N, C-alpha and C positions, 0 to 999 in steps of 0.2 A: 614450422610444419605446414606443408602445403594445404591450403583450404581452411586453416584454423586461425583464430585470433585469440589473444590472451586478454582476460578480464579480471579485475579485482572486485570481488563481490563481498563486501563487508570484511575485507582482510583476507579472504580466501581466493587464491589465484586459481583460475581454471582456464582450460582451452576449450573453445566452442567454435564449431564451424560445420562446413559441408563442402563436399567436392562439387556440388551443384552451385554455380555462381549466383543464381537467383535466390537460393536458400541462404547462402552465406550473407548476401547483401541484406536480406530481410532480418537475419539474426543480428547483424550490426545495428540495424535500425532499432530493434527491440531492446537490445542491451546497452544502448548508448550511455545510460546512466553509470555504467561500470567500466567503460573503456570504448574501443579496444586499445591495448598497448600497441606500439609500432611493430613489434616483432614477437612472435610466439615461440620462445626458446626454452622455456622451463619444462621440467617433467611433472606437469600438473595433471589433476583429474581432467578427463576429456568427456565432452558431450558433442554428439554429432547427429546431424540430420542426413539420412541415407535414403535415396530413392531407388526403388526396384519396380520397374514397369510403372504402374500408376498408383503405387502405395508408398507413403513416407514412413520411415522407421526412425525412432529415437534410440540412439545407442549411447550407453555410458561405458565405463571401463568394465562393467560386469556383463556387457552384451546388450542386445535389444531389450527395451523395457516398454515400448509402446509402438503401435502402428496406427496409421490414419490415412484415409484417401485424400484428406484436405490438408494442404500445407499449413494453414493457420492453426488448425487443430493440433497438428504435430508440434508446431512452434510453441504453442501455449504449454503443452506437456513438457517439452524440453526446458522451457523457462521455469516451470514448477520444480523440476528436478534440480536445476541449478540453485534456485532460491532455497529449497529445502536443505540442500547440502551446506549452504552458507549459514542458514539460521541455526542449524544443529550445533554450530560452534559458539553460539551466543546464549546458552541457557543461564548465564549469569545475569541476563536481562529478562524482564518480564515481557512476554509476547502477548499482546492484546489484539483481538480482532476488531480493528477500527482504524479510522483515518485520524491523523493528527496534524494540526496547523499552528504555526506561530501567529499570534495576534499582531495587528499592525502597530508599529512603534515599540515592540518588545513588551515584556512584562508577563510572559507566560504562554502556555499552549492550551488549546482546546482539543479534547478528544471526542470524536463522534463514533460511538460504539453501537454495533447492532448486527443482526443476522443479514445474510445476503437478501437484497430486495428491500432493505429498510431505508434506502435513499442516501447512504453515506457518500457515494461518489458524486451524485448530483449536487448535494449540499456543499461538498468540498469544492467542486468546481465553481459554484456560485460564490462561495466565500473568497476564493482566489481572485474573482473579479472585483472584490472589494478590498484587496490589499493583504489578505491573509496569505501566508507562505506555507506550503505543505512540507511536512516531514515524511509522510507516507500516506498511502491511500487504503491499504488493506491490513497491514501488520504494523502495529505500533510497538517499537522497542523502547522499553521504559526502564530506567535505572531504579531498582527497588528501594534504594535509600534516598536519593535526591529527587526522584520522580522526573528527572530530566528525560526528554524524548530524544532519541538518536535518529539521524536522517537515514532513510532507506530509499535510495533513488531508483526505485523500481517503476517501470512504466505502469500507468493506471490502466485497469481493465474498464473500458468505458465505450459505449456504442455511439454511433453518429446521432441517433435520435436523442440520447441524453445530452449530447453537446448542443444540439439545436434547441432542446428544451431550456437549457440554461441561458442560451442567448436570447430566447423569447422573453424570459421574465427579468433578465438583468439589463437587456437593451444594449449589450456589448458583445462583439465577437469573441469567441474563446480562442486565445492565442496559444499556439503550440510551440514547444521548445525544439522541434525538429520532426522529421519524418518518422512515422510509426506505422506498423502493420495495421490492417483493419481490426477494429475492436480494442486498440490500445491508444494511449495518449501520453505524451511527454510534457510535463509542466514547463513553462518557459523559465521559471525561477523556483529555487528550493529554499527552505529555511537555512540560514547560514550557520547557526550555532545551536547547540542543545538549549532547550528551555524546559522548565518544570511544568507539568500538567497543573492547571489551576481550575479548569472546568471540565467535567466529564458528563456528556449527554448520551443517555441510552435511547436510541431512536426507535420509534414506532411510526410507520408510515400510515397515516389516516387521511386520505385525500378529501373525505366527506366531512371532516370535523375542523373546527377552528383550532389552530395550533395552541398548545398549552404546555407549560413547564410545571412539573411537580417535584419539589425537593425531596430527596430520599434520605431516610435515616442512615446513619453509618452502617448499621447492620444490614439493611436492605441493599445499600450500595455495594457492600463487600460481597454479598451473595451474587448480585448481578454481574459484578466485575469478574468473579471467578467463573461464572458461566460462559464468559467470553474469552477466557484464557486459552492460548494456543500451545502452551508448553508446561501446563501444570503437572502432568504426569512425569515429565522429565526433570522438573525443578520445583518440587512442591514447596520447599522452604522459601524459595525466591518468590513463588506465586502468592503464597499466603502473606508474606511480609509486604509485598507490593500492593495486594488487594486491601490490606488493613490500612496502609498509608494513604492510598488513593481515596478510600472511603472516609477517612478522618481528616485529611489535610486538603482536600479539594471540594469544590461545590459540585455535588452529583445530583443530576436531575433525570427524571423520565421525561422525554421530549416527544410528545405526540404531534406530528407535523404533517404537512401536505400542501397547504396553501403556500406556495414557494416564496413569494415576496414577503409575506407575513413571517414565515419561518426564518428567513434570512435576517429580517429585522430583529427578531428575538435573539439570535445568536450574536449579532453585532451589538445589541444592547448589553448583553452579559459582558462582552469583551471591553466595553467602555467603562 
């Protein structure tokens, strides 16, 4: 189909594209973790960026769902619709609002959980500089029985100032795995195989305080995990089972952080 490419997003095949060459190229950059396939030949769900005069429209099979004068804004909304459609097919997994990384040398995964603005992406990028490999930056897909984390190769939502901040306190340039639109980032390497969550850190950004870890009781940990669930209302049995196992079978901490080198050292210490 002219102007479209085929992508495999968590096993869901979709057609994504635009008849505007600039927009199609930008989409290919954003979705590189899922393709594209050489030829878009299937009768799959479609997502399209359409430009009319100076306005961008996001179209799905149901018609226009969003409009924006900024290409990057429209791009982000299209990506959200693509990801939401794919995640809806995976309610057998627990969806947790957090970043997850495999620790160096294997032996488990660490989950960094928290609200937007809690420092998840910054800490994730810094840990990647120390050999941790990411499973995902924003949505952790966790098996409710084994607690294994599945890889979700979605581009990180991260600004240039955050990248420069990480470089300033790690002393190393942040390497990218390829071109990405402004505000997005592709890791150069991903975790290769599922690993079980062994440490779960509930983040609170406190720049004016000395970083500290507080071990949570299983009851407090379960409540905190459920508060960060993204699919509890669609899969309550899965969510409750996963929260109970995470609370009882992993080390759960409330992590007040903000002094970045010190915070980084604390997480590395846990993984060792």
